[in-house]
DRENDREN-745647 format. One line per 2 residues: number of its first residue (from 1); their letters; for each residue x negated, z, y of N, C-alpha, C. Coordinates in steps of 0.2 Angstrom, whole numbers. Each point is the difference from the previous one (the first is absolute). Layout:
% residues N
NUM	A	X Z Y X Z Y X Z Y ~ ...
***
This chain:
% residues 134
1	ML	-48 -19 46 3 4 -5 2 -6 -6 ~ -3 2 -6 1 -5 -5 8 -2 -2
3	AR	4 5 0 7 -2 -1 3 -4 5 ~ -1 1 6 2 -4 6 -2 -7 -1
5	AA	-7 -1 -1 -3 -6 0 3 -4 -6 ~ 1 3 -6 4 -3 -5 6 -3 1
7	AT	4 5 3 7 -2 2 0 -6 5 ~ -4 0 5 -1 -5 5 -1 -7 -4
9	SI	-5 1 -4 -2 -6 -4 5 -4 -3 ~ 6 3 -2 5 -3 -4 6 -1 5
11	GV	-1 1 6 5 -2 5 4 6 4 ~ -1 6 -2 3 6 3 -3 2 7
13	DA	5 1 5 -3 2 6 -1 7 0 ~ -6 2 -3 -1 7 -3 -4 3 6
15	RV	3 7 1 -3 4 5 -1 7 -3 ~ -5 4 3 -1 6 -3 2 6 5
17	GE	4 5 -3 2 5 4 7 2 -2 ~ 2 7 1 6 2 -2 6 -3 5
19	IP	5 -1 -3 6 -2 4 6 5 0 ~ 3 1 5 5 5 0 5 0 -5
21	GE	1 5 -4 5 0 -5 -2 -2 -7 ~ -6 -2 -1 -2 -2 -6 -1 5 -6
23	YC	1 -2 -6 -1 5 -5 -7 2 -1 ~ -2 6 -3 -7 2 -1 -4 -3 6
25	PG	1 3 6 -3 -3 6 -8 2 0 ~ -3 -5 3 -7 0 0 -4 -4 5
27	AY	-5 2 3 -3 -4 5 -3 -6 -3 ~ -1 -1 -6 -4 -6 -3 6 -4 -4
29	SV	6 1 1 5 -4 -3 -1 -7 2 ~ 1 -5 -4 0 -7 2 7 -3 1
31	NA	2 -2 6 7 -2 1 0 -7 2 ~ 6 -3 0 1 -7 2 3 0 7
33	RG	-3 -3 4 2 -1 7 2 7 4 ~ -3 5 -3 1 7 3 8 2 -1
35	AS	3 -3 -5 7 2 -1 1 3 -7 ~ -3 -2 -6 1 3 -6 -6 0 -4
37	KR	-1 6 -4 -5 1 -4 -1 -4 -6 ~ -6 -3 -2 -1 -4 -6 -5 4 -4
39	VG	-5 3 3 -6 3 -4 0 8 2 ~ 0 4 -5 -2 7 2 -7 2 -3
41	IG	-3 4 4 -7 2 -2 0 8 1 ~ -2 3 -6 -1 7 1 -7 2 -3
43	QR	-2 6 2 -7 2 -1 1 8 -1 ~ -5 2 -4 -1 7 -1 -7 2 -2
45	MI	-3 5 4 -7 1 -1 0 8 -2 ~ -4 1 -5 -1 7 -2 -8 1 -1
47	RG	-2 6 -1 -7 1 -1 -2 -4 -7 ~ -4 -4 0 -2 -3 -6 3 -7 -2
49	GA	5 -2 5 4 -6 -2 4 -2 5 ~ 2 -6 -1 5 -4 5 4 -5 -3
51	HV	6 -1 2 4 -5 -2 3 -4 5 ~ 1 -6 -1 3 -5 5 5 -4 -4
53	GV	6 0 1 5 -4 -3 4 -4 4 ~ 1 -6 -2 4 -5 4 6 -3 -4
55	VV	6 0 3 6 -3 -3 2 -6 4 ~ 0 -6 -3 3 -6 3 6 -1 -2
57	VV	5 -1 4 7 -2 -2 0 -7 0 ~ 0 -3 -5 -1 -8 -1 7 -3 0
59	SG	5 4 -4 7 -3 0 4 7 -1 ~ 7 -1 -1 4 5 -2 1 5 6
61	SR	0 -2 6 1 5 5 7 4 0 ~ 5 -4 -3 7 3 0 0 6 -5
63	LL	-4 -1 -6 -1 5 -4 -3 6 3 ~ -5 -1 3 -4 5 4 4 4 5
65	RD	4 -3 4 5 3 4 5 4 -4 ~ 3 -3 -5 5 4 -4 -3 6 -3
67	TL	-6 0 -2 -4 6 -2 -1 5 5 ~ -2 -2 6 -3 4 5 6 4 4
69	VP	6 -4 0 5 3 4 2 7 -3 ~ 2 1 -6 2 7 -2 -6 5 0
71	VY	-6 -3 -1 -6 5 0 -1 3 7 ~ 1 -5 5 -2 3 7 6 4 2
73	EA	7 -1 -2 5 4 1 0 7 -3 ~ -3 0 -6 -1 6 -4 -5 5 4
75	LG	-5 -4 3 -6 4 3 2 2 7 ~ 6 -3 2 2 1 7 -5 -3 5
77	LD	-3 -6 -1 -5 -3 4 4 -6 3 ~ -2 -2 6 2 -6 4 -4 -6 -3
79	WD	4 -5 -1 -4 -6 -2 5 -6 1 ~ -3 -5 3 4 -6 1 -1 -6 -5
81	PD	5 -1 -5 -1 -4 -5 -2 -7 2 ~ 2 -3 6 -2 -6 3 -8 -1 0
83	TA	-3 6 0 -8 -1 0 -3 -1 -6 ~ 4 0 -6 -3 -2 -6 1 -7 -2
85	GS	-5 -4 -1 1 -7 -2 -6 -2 -5 ~ 0 -6 -2 -5 -3 -4 -4 -5 2
87	VS	-5 -2 -3 -3 -6 2 4 -6 -1 ~ 4 0 -5 5 -6 -2 5 0 6
89	DE	3 5 2 4 0 6 -3 -3 6 ~ -6 2 1 -3 -3 7 -2 -7 -1
91	LG	-1 -3 -6 -2 -7 0 6 -4 -2 ~ 6 3 -1 6 -4 -2 -1 -3 -6
93	RE	-4 2 -5 0 -4 -6 -3 6 -5 ~ 2 -2 -7 -2 5 -5 -8 0 -1
95	VD	-3 6 1 -7 0 0 -1 5 -7 ~ -5 -2 -4 -2 4 -6 -6 4 1
97	RD	-1 5 -4 -6 4 1 -6 -3 -1 ~ -1 -5 -4 -6 -4 0 -2 -3 6
99	EV	4 -3 4 -1 -2 6 -3 5 5 ~ 3 6 0 -3 5 4 -6 3 -2
101	AD	-1 1 -7 -6 2 -3 -6 -5 2 ~ 2 -6 -1 -5 -5 2 -3 0 7
103	AL	5 1 5 -2 1 7 -4 6 1 ~ 2 6 -4 -4 6 1 -7 -1 -3
105	LS	-1 -3 -6 -6 -1 -3 -4 -5 5 ~ 3 -5 2 -4 -5 5 -3 4 6
107	QL	4 4 3 -3 4 6 -5 5 -3 ~ 1 3 -5 -6 5 -3 -6 -4 -2
109	RG	1 -6 -3 -6 -4 -1 -4 -2 6 ~ 3 -1 6 -3 -2 6 -4 6 3
111	RQ	1 6 -3 -3 6 3 -5 2 -4 ~ 0 -1 -7 -5 3 -4 0 -4 -7
113	AL	-5 1 -4 -1 -4 -6 5 4 -5 ~ 3 -4 -4 5 3 -5 -3 -3 -7
115	RE	1 4 -5 -1 -2 -7 5 3 -5 ~ 2 -4 -4 4 3 -6 -4 4 -5
117	GD	3 5 -3 -3 4 -5 5 4 -3 ~ -3 3 -6 4 5 -3 -2 7 1
119	LD	4 5 -1 -2 7 1 -3 2 -7 ~ -6 3 1 -3 3 -6 3 5 -4
121	AE	-2 1 -6 4 4 -5 0 8 3 ~ -5 2 3 0 7 3 5 1 6
123	TL	1 -5 4 5 0 5 7 0 -3 ~ 1 -4 -5 6 -1 -3 2 7 -3
125	GL	-5 3 -4 1 6 -3 2 6 5 ~ -4 0 5 2 5 6 7 -1 2
127	AE	2 -6 1 7 -2 3 5 3 -5 ~ -1 -1 -7 4 2 -5 1 7 0
129	RL	-6 4 1 0 7 0 4 3 6 ~ -1 -3 5 3 2 6 8 -1 0
131	LA	2 -6 -3 7 -1 -1 3 5 -5 ~ -4 2 -5 3 4 -5 1 7 3
133	EG	-4 2 5 0 6 3 6 1 5 ~ 2 -6 2 6 0 4 0 2 7
***
């Protein structure tokens, strides 16, 4: 898995799988040492389309926990705040998003050819129309 490999490349003891009490539990969560979630991966498939989203908690785990506590209480869901952490927490130093992005891109480059480019006018126009339709 790309997210696990990227986390490992910068020093996280990254493992894949749900841990008891994690927020937004999922079989493909990336955790540190089997103890706290660092990366969440979600997917949705419908006829004619698919979406895969990844959230990497680079820093700010306290803010994440402070935000999730009242949400999970309001929803009446069990959750262990100790399972929410960040890459910075795990490495014991401040990590910025560029370091994590570089690690992800490095792993992706090792799997397929990448090229930078701009979206064409037709695609941008479609995106604007879809946004306006709300």
